[in-house]
C-alpha positions as CSV (number, residue, x, y, z in Angstrom):
1,M,354.8,248.4,52.3
2,I,356.2,247.9,55.7
3,V,355.9,244.3,56.9
4,F,356.8,242.4,60.1
5,V,359.2,239.5,60.0
6,N,360.6,237.8,63.0
7,G,360.6,240.8,65.3
8,K,361.5,243.4,62.7
9,Y,359.5,246.0,60.7
10,L,360.9,246.2,57.2
11,K,360.1,247.1,53.7
12,D,358.6,244.2,52.0
13,N,361.3,244.1,49.3
14,E,364.0,244.1,51.9
15,A,362.5,241.4,54.2
16,N,363.8,237.8,54.2
17,I,363.6,234.5,55.9
18,N,366.0,231.7,56.5
19,V,365.7,229.2,53.5
20,N,365.6,226.4,56.1
21,D,362.3,227.8,57.8
22,R,359.9,224.8,57.7
23,G,357.1,227.1,56.6
24,Y,359.1,227.7,53.4
25,L,360.3,223.9,53.0
26,L,357.3,222.1,54.2
27,A,354.3,224.5,54.6
28,D,354.6,223.7,58.2
29,G,352.7,226.6,59.8
30,V,349.3,228.3,60.3
31,Y,347.9,231.7,59.5
32,E,345.1,233.9,60.3
33,G,343.4,236.8,58.3
34,F,341.6,239.6,59.9
35,R,339.2,242.3,58.5
36,V,339.8,245.8,59.8
37,Y,336.9,248.4,59.8
38,N,337.7,251.9,60.9
39,G,340.9,250.9,62.6
40,K,339.5,248.1,64.5
41,I,339.7,244.3,63.9
42,F,336.5,242.5,63.4
43,K,336.0,239.6,65.9
44,L,339.5,239.7,67.3
45,K,338.8,237.4,70.1
46,E,337.3,234.7,67.9
47,H,340.1,235.0,65.4
48,K,342.8,234.7,68.2
49,Q,341.0,231.6,69.6
50,R,341.0,230.0,66.1
51,F,344.6,230.9,65.7
52,Q,345.6,229.3,68.9
53,R,343.6,226.1,68.1
54,S,345.4,225.8,64.8
55,L,348.8,226.2,66.6
56,N,347.9,223.5,69.1
57,E,346.6,221.1,66.5
58,L,349.9,221.4,64.6
59,K,351.8,221.0,67.9
60,I,353.5,224.3,67.4
61,S,354.5,225.4,70.9
62,H,353.5,229.0,71.2
63,T,350.8,230.8,73.3
64,L,349.4,233.9,71.7
65,T,349.4,237.0,73.9
66,D,348.7,240.6,72.8
67,E,351.3,240.3,70.1
68,I,348.5,240.2,67.5
69,E,347.1,243.6,68.5
70,T,350.7,245.0,68.9
71,I,351.9,244.1,65.5
72,F,348.7,245.3,63.9
73,E,349.0,248.7,65.6
74,K,352.6,249.1,64.6
75,L,352.0,248.1,61.0
76,F,348.9,250.4,60.8
77,E,351.0,253.4,62.0
78,K,354.2,252.6,59.9
79,N,352.2,252.3,56.7
80,S,350.3,255.5,57.4
81,Y,346.9,253.9,57.1
82,K,343.9,255.8,58.0
83,N,340.7,254.9,59.9
84,S,338.8,255.3,56.7
85,D,340.8,252.5,55.0
86,E,339.2,249.0,54.9
87,L,342.1,246.7,55.6
88,F,343.1,243.1,55.6
89,Y,345.6,242.0,58.2
90,Y,347.5,238.7,57.7
91,I,349.7,237.0,60.2
92,Q,351.4,233.6,59.9
93,I,353.5,231.5,62.3
94,T,355.7,228.7,61.4
95,R,357.5,226.0,63.3
96,G,360.7,227.8,62.6
97,V,364.2,226.9,61.2
98,A,365.5,223.4,61.1
99,L,367.1,221.0,58.6
100,R,364.6,219.5,56.2
101,D,362.9,216.5,57.8
102,H,359.3,215.3,58.0
103,A,359.6,214.8,61.7
104,F,359.4,217.7,64.1
105,P,362.9,219.1,65.2
106,K,364.1,217.4,68.4
107,E,365.5,220.6,69.7
108,K,363.1,223.5,70.4
109,T,363.1,226.0,67.6
110,E,362.3,229.6,67.5
111,I,359.0,230.1,65.7
112,G,358.8,232.2,62.5
113,I,356.3,235.1,62.5
114,Y,355.4,237.1,59.3
115,A,352.6,239.8,59.1
116,F,351.3,242.5,56.8
117,V,348.4,244.8,56.6
118,S,347.1,245.8,53.2
119,K,344.1,247.8,51.7
120,K,341.3,245.6,50.9
121,D,338.0,246.9,49.8
122,L,334.9,244.8,49.6
123,N,334.2,243.6,45.9
124,E,331.2,245.8,45.3
125,K,330.4,244.2,41.9
126,A,330.3,240.7,43.4
127,Y,328.5,241.9,46.5
128,N,325.7,243.6,44.5
129,E,325.5,241.4,41.4
130,G,326.6,238.0,42.7
131,L,329.2,235.4,41.8
132,K,329.3,232.5,39.3
133,V,330.8,229.4,40.6
134,C,331.5,225.8,39.7
135,T,331.8,222.6,41.6
136,A,335.1,220.8,42.0
137,P,336.2,217.5,43.7
138,D,337.3,218.1,47.3
139,N,340.7,216.5,47.1
140,R,342.2,218.4,50.1
141,W,343.5,216.6,53.1
142,A,341.1,215.7,55.9
143,R,341.9,218.4,58.3
144,C,340.4,221.4,56.8
145,D,339.5,222.7,60.2
146,I,343.1,223.7,60.7
147,K,344.0,227.0,59.1
148,C,347.5,225.8,57.8
149,I,349.5,227.6,55.1
150,S,349.6,224.6,52.8
151,L,346.7,225.7,50.2
152,T,347.8,224.1,47.0
153,A,344.6,222.2,46.4
154,N,342.5,225.4,47.2
155,C,344.8,227.4,44.7
156,L,344.4,224.8,42.0
157,A,340.6,224.7,42.4
158,K,340.3,228.4,42.2
159,Q,342.4,228.8,39.2
160,N,340.7,225.9,37.4
161,A,337.3,227.8,38.1
162,I,338.8,231.1,36.8
163,D,340.2,229.4,33.7
164,E,336.7,228.0,32.9
165,G,335.1,231.4,33.3
166,F,333.8,231.3,36.9
167,D,334.6,233.3,39.9
168,D,335.2,230.4,42.3
169,A,334.7,226.7,43.1
170,L,332.5,224.8,45.6
171,F,334.2,221.7,46.9
172,V,332.2,218.5,46.8
173,H,333.2,215.5,48.9
174,D,331.3,212.2,48.6
175,G,328.5,214.1,46.9
176,V,328.2,216.7,49.6
177,I,329.1,220.3,49.1
178,T,331.5,221.3,51.8
179,E,332.8,225.0,51.2
180,A,334.4,227.2,48.7
181,T,338.1,227.6,48.1
182,A,338.5,230.4,50.7
183,S,335.0,230.9,52.2
184,N,332.0,229.1,53.5
185,V,328.8,228.5,51.6
186,F,325.1,228.8,52.6
187,F,322.1,227.6,50.7
188,V,318.5,228.6,51.1
189,K,315.5,226.4,50.2
190,D,311.9,227.0,51.3
191,N,313.0,229.7,53.7
192,I,315.4,227.5,55.5
193,I,319.1,228.2,55.4
194,Y,321.6,225.4,55.1
195,T,325.4,225.2,55.7
196,H,327.8,222.4,56.3
197,A,328.4,221.6,60.0
198,A,331.8,222.6,61.6
199,T,333.4,219.3,61.1
200,N,337.1,218.4,59.9
201,R,335.8,218.8,56.3
202,I,335.5,222.6,56.5
203,L,337.1,225.7,58.2
204,S,334.8,227.1,60.8
205,G,334.8,230.6,59.4
206,I,334.6,233.6,61.8
207,T,332.2,235.3,59.5
208,R,330.3,232.0,59.0
209,N,329.7,231.8,62.8
210,F,328.8,235.5,62.9
211,V,326.2,235.0,60.1
212,I,324.8,231.9,62.0
213,D,324.4,234.2,65.1
214,L,322.7,236.8,63.0
215,C,320.2,234.1,61.7
216,N,319.4,232.8,65.2
217,E,319.2,236.3,66.6
218,N,316.7,237.4,63.8
219,G,314.3,234.5,63.5
220,F,315.7,232.8,60.5
221,K,315.4,229.0,60.3
222,L,318.9,227.6,59.9
223,K,320.2,224.0,59.8
224,E,323.9,223.0,59.9
225,F,323.3,220.3,57.5
226,P,325.1,219.7,54.1
227,L,323.6,220.0,50.8
228,T,324.2,217.2,48.3
229,I,325.2,218.1,44.7
230,D,321.9,216.7,43.4
231,K,319.8,219.2,45.2
232,L,321.4,222.2,43.5
233,K,318.7,222.6,40.9
234,S,316.1,223.0,43.7
235,I,317.7,225.7,45.8
236,D,316.4,229.2,46.1
237,E,319.4,231.2,47.0
238,A,323.1,230.8,47.8
239,F,325.9,233.0,49.2
240,L,329.4,232.8,50.5
241,T,330.7,234.3,53.7
242,G,334.2,235.1,54.5
243,T,336.6,237.7,56.1
244,T,336.9,239.8,52.8
245,L,333.5,238.7,51.4
246,E,331.1,239.4,54.3
247,V,327.8,238.0,52.7
248,T,328.4,237.7,49.0
249,P,325.6,236.2,46.8
250,I,326.0,233.3,44.3
251,V,323.8,233.6,41.3
252,K,325.0,230.7,39.2
253,I,326.4,227.2,39.9
254,N,327.8,225.3,37.0
255,D,325.1,225.8,34.4
256,I,322.4,226.3,37.1
257,S,321.0,229.8,37.5
258,I,320.0,230.6,41.0
259,N,316.8,232.7,41.5
260,N,317.1,233.8,37.8
261,Q,320.5,235.2,38.7
262,K,319.0,237.7,41.1
263,I,320.0,238.2,44.6
264,G,317.4,236.5,47.0
265,E,315.6,238.3,49.8
266,I,317.1,236.4,52.6
267,T,320.6,237.1,51.3
268,K,319.7,240.8,51.0
269,K,318.5,240.8,54.6
270,L,321.6,239.1,56.0
271,Q,323.6,241.7,54.0
272,S,321.6,244.5,55.7
273,L,321.9,243.0,59.1
274,F,325.7,242.6,58.7
275,K,326.1,246.3,57.6
276,N,323.9,247.4,60.5
277,Y,326.2,245.5,62.9
278,L,329.3,247.2,61.4
279,Q,327.7,250.6,61.6
280,E,326.7,250.2,65.1
281,N,330.0,248.6,66.3
282,F,332.6,250.3,64.2
283,Y,331.3,253.5,62.7
284,K,328.8,254.9,65.1
285,K,330.0,258.1,66.7
286,S,329.8,258.2,70.5
């Protein structure tokens, strides 16, 4: 696979970084992940805005230009991908190279940029049959709204869930369900859709925001209001949203079966609306 590292396009097994890069030493950087349909990036503008916000919040001095698109186009070409391929585009920016110190470098550093594009099909089994998830203490730092490359707590929670026979974990902070390890979570109760508000406790997902728009445009009742863990037994439906998940149902949480482990009607409708949008905006022949 051809990747992009600091201005160069190289085979992944030939690419390298300086060992003093602060991203390597201190996870001092941010990233963004994009979904690609039919050769086009989904919600490019929104992703770039969030990426820039993350850079600003970490005080990394860099203003995004059309480099995001240029790097993608060259990686797409150099890896001989086709429009029919469903792809995932990853790019991260670090503060750059400096001797290890918690304080930011006094002298301006050259940022580090790494990017790749890989094939990533939707998990059809999970999409059509649903996920089984558990709950886990939300022991992450308090700035989950920044998409930083430090993801140890997320990785541990995901692996612990897998080790216990689940597909993923839902974080719980002070009795409130916040989000999953790499996606946002929605619940349905009495035909009302609930999801955690976009505070510092969650990442404001691009797909999350798109699904909220779909709900508002199609007459669904939605409240950006968190669900407490004690309410889990009373919910009718649940689903995750994310760049590589779209709208993926949850059919079991801990030992609680959701809707008899069948995908709910509101979830199905949102899946359909999502697919219709993709068909109209990415696959429709002019």
